[in-house]
C-alpha positions, 0 to 999 in steps of 0.5 A: 864322798862330799862336796864337788866343785866340778860345776865351778870348773865348768863355769870357769871354762864357760867364762874363758877363765882359769883358776888364777883368774878366779883367785884374783877376781875373788881375792883369795889365797893359793891355799883356798884354791888348792882346797877347791881343787881337791874338793875340800871344804872352804868357807861360806864366805869364799863360796859367797864371793864366787856367787857374787862374782858370777851372779849365780846361786851356790848350787851353780858352783857346788854340789853334794855327792852322796857316798854309795853305801852298798847293802850286803 
């Protein structure tokens, strides 16, 4: 599957923020926010800015979700 930013969205809710607030707080572009929303890859710089803003670890905002591989 890949990366999931569900932890980031929960963090926004817990901090009474929306995606627009985050975009402004970390000085990023709408296209980066779109990639985050679609669980696509973003640069480590962006993830670092988010961690700096929330004073958290990268594991607090992103997780890797393994793809299930069924054995036949």
